[in-house]
N, C-alpha and C positions, 0 to 999 in steps of 0.2 A: 190430093196430097196436101195442099196448102189447108185445104177446109178440115182433113183429117188431123193435122198439126194444130190447128187452132182448137180444133176441140179438146183435144188432149192437155194443150195448155190451159183452157177454160176448166177442165173437170180437176186438174191438179189444183189451179187456185182456189176454186170452190171447197175441195177437201182441206187445204191448208187454211183456208179463212175460217172452216168448221172448226178445226182443231185448234186453232188459236183462241176461237169463242168459247169453247170447252173449257181451255185452259184458264181462261180470264175469268170464267165463271167459277172455276174451282177455287181460284186463288180468291176470289171475292167473298167465298162462301167460309172461309177459315177466318172468321171475324173475332178477334180478341177484344175482350174490354179495355176500354180506353178511357183516361183522365180527360177533364175539360181543357181546353185549350190555356186556360189563366192557372189551372193545377199543373200543366205540364210545363208552363213555363216558369214555375215554382219550384217544381223538382229539378229541371234543368240547372237553374241558378244554384240551387243547394248543392249539387253534384259536381259543380264547376267549382264552387269554393273549397269543398271538401277533398277534390282530386289535386287541387292547386297546393293545399296543406299538406297532402300525402307527398307531392312530388317536393315540396320545399324540406318537408322533414327527413326524407330520403336522400338528399343531395350529399354525395361523398360515399353512399352505401355502395356495396357490389350486388345488390338483389332490387327488384321492383315490387314494392309491396302491393298485396291483392287486397281491393277494399271489397269487402262483404257488406252490402246494404240491408240491415236486419229490418225485415218487414212485418215483425210480429204484430198482428192486431189490424194492419194495414190492407187496404182491400187491393184486389188484383188489378184494378186500375192504375192504382200507384205503382205498381212493380212495373207493370208494361208502360207507364210513363218513362220509368228510370230506363226501361229495356231499348225504349227507342232513342234513347240518348246515349246508348251504348254500352250501359251495365248490363252486367253477365251473371255476377255472382252475388247470391240472395241468400241470407239466414233465416231461418224460422225455428221458433223453439217448440211449436205442437206438432206432433205427427200428422193428425188430420188436416189441420190447417196447410200444410205444407203439402198433403197431398192434391189436396181442393184447388190450390193454386197451380200445382204441376199439372193438375189436368185441364185447365183452363187457359194456360199461357204458352209460350213458344217451347218447344223440346229443346232448344239449343242452352236454355237457361242453365247454371250450375248451382245447384240447390245445394246447402250446407245446414246439417241438422245442428242447432246449437243449444237445444234445451235438454233437460235432465232425461238420460235415456233409460227408458222401464222396459224391462226383459221382454213384454207383451207387445211393445212397439218395433220390434226389430223387425219382424215379418212383414208387416205393412209399409215399413220403410224401406226395406230391402226391394221392395215390389215397384220402386218409384224409378221409372228409367233413367232419367236425369238426375239422380240423387247423385251429387259429386263428393260430398264428406260428410262422415259424421264426427263431429269436433268434440264429443263430451264422451268418449268411451271408457269406462271405468272398471271392467272386470272381464276374464278370460272367458266365463259363461255368455255374456253378450257378444263377445266378439265371435265366438263358435256359432251362435245363433245367426248372427248377421251374415257370416262366412257361409252357413248352410242354407241360408233363405234367399240369397240372391239369386235370380232366375238363369237360366241356361243360355237364353236369349242377350245375357249382358257381356260383352266382349272384354271391358275395362275392369280392373281391379276397382273396389270402393276405396276410397280413402278415408282413413281413420286417423283421429288425433286421441291422443290420451290426455286425459282431463287431471290438471294436478290442482289441489288446493293450496294455493301458496300463502293463502293467508290465514290457514287454521282455523276458519269460522265453520261452525255446526251448521249453519244454515246453507252452506256451500258443498256440494258434490266435488269430487274428484280426491286422488290418492296424494299421499304423504310426497312432498318434495325430496329428492336426493340433496343431501348437505355432506356426506362424506365422501371420500376419494373413491375412484372406481374401483380399486383393491379392496375397500373394508367390507368385511362380510356384511355389514349393514346395508350397504349398496345391492351387491349381489343377489341378495335374498330379499330385496325390498321390493315391493308390490309394483312400483313402476317398472323395474327390470324385469318381472317375472311375465307381466301383461305384456311388456313389446317383446319378449323373446316367445311367447305364445302366438302373438301375431304374425312375426315373420315365420315360425317354424311349423307352425300347425293352421293356420289360416291362408291356405294360397290365394283365395280370393280376394282378400284384403291388402291394401297398400299402406304401410305404417309411415303417414305422412308428416308426423310430428306430436308437439305437446300444446295443451290449450290450459289457460286459467283465466278466472274472472277474478281480479283484483277487488281488494279493499278499497272502500271510499275513502278512507283516512291515506292509505298508500297513494290515491290516486291525487288528493289534492295538497299532500305534504310538499314542501320547499325542496327539500333534498331527493337524491336518487329513489325510484321506486323501488321498494324491496321486494314487491311480489314478482315486478319484472325480474330482478336480479336474481331471485330464487328460480324462477323458471329458466331462465338463459343458464344457471349453474347446472340445473337438472339435466338440461339438454346435453350440454357439454360433457357430462359425466354419463349419460346414458349412451351417448354416441361413442365414448371411448369403451364401453363395455362391450357394447354390440359389434364394435370394429375388430373384439379378439374372436367374434363368431364368424366373421366375414361379410357383416352387413355393412355396406359403404354408402347406403343412399343420404343425401342430405336430409337432416332434420328442420323441419319447419317451426316456427313459434306462430302462435295464434294468441294474441294479448291487446288491450287497448280496446276502448269503445268512445262513444262521441266525447267523454271529459279528458281522455288523455291518449288518444291514438297517436297524436304526435310523438309523445315520449315513448311510448311502445315501439315505435318504427326506430328513434333513435337508438332504442335499446336492443334492437334487432329483430324485430317481428315481422315477419313477412306476410302475415294477415291481419287485418284489423276490422273488428265489427263495429259498424256505425249504425245506427238506427236514429235517433232523434234529430240528429244535426242534418240526416238526408229529408226524413219523411215529416218531422215536425212532432210534437208529443203525442203519446198515443194513448186512445180511449179504450178501455177495455172492454172485450165482447160481451 
């Protein structure tokens, strides 16, 4: 009996060791591109500085801003370096670059598409499993395309932000901000309200997360309050009042502010800031 018991224990030990070895090999086979130790240290220092400034700017606020590290033109190694320092939200401007990085990097990264959204890019973007948000939605046609293109395996709605052109610059995409009262005909018939209602009522697989703007450089460097930020805040507040009459009660977030002005954006109420250069350094075009 002692011999039989010992044999069973040895067999169980061998099996356990074998399974542990296989598990370790499988984990080791999942190799991600990583930066050099020097570059990783540089990225960690940059992130620590930005996080400290974000926290300082948000003092007294009733929300915790989300830092979206914009990795446009940056290698996957840099993204992984930030990931290993705890960063999870990353922004990309080009669908192809986002898809390549998403395939090469950990699945729990939350990817934000922040570039100009073209209709023919809706389907490939929707196929990315860990695409967290489209921040540049500007038409009902694209909203419908995204809603229909999302695969059945996706369990969570795709977050979308409506892009608003608060600076009225021809070079920028986005809809006209809301400057009238919620009851005004110009408001209820506006593109922003129409698109928001389309998302909420006609696109069940999308979640209206909020509004996004790319402010002008002049507003960013001005001494006074940033007028682009003020216009987006007013647009959000007006839209919220309009949608509340339809029964929509979700919080509408703001995404505004980049490397040069993210602290002002947070103080103005932005829940998402998109910071690239201050995290990764100056970009070199591909």
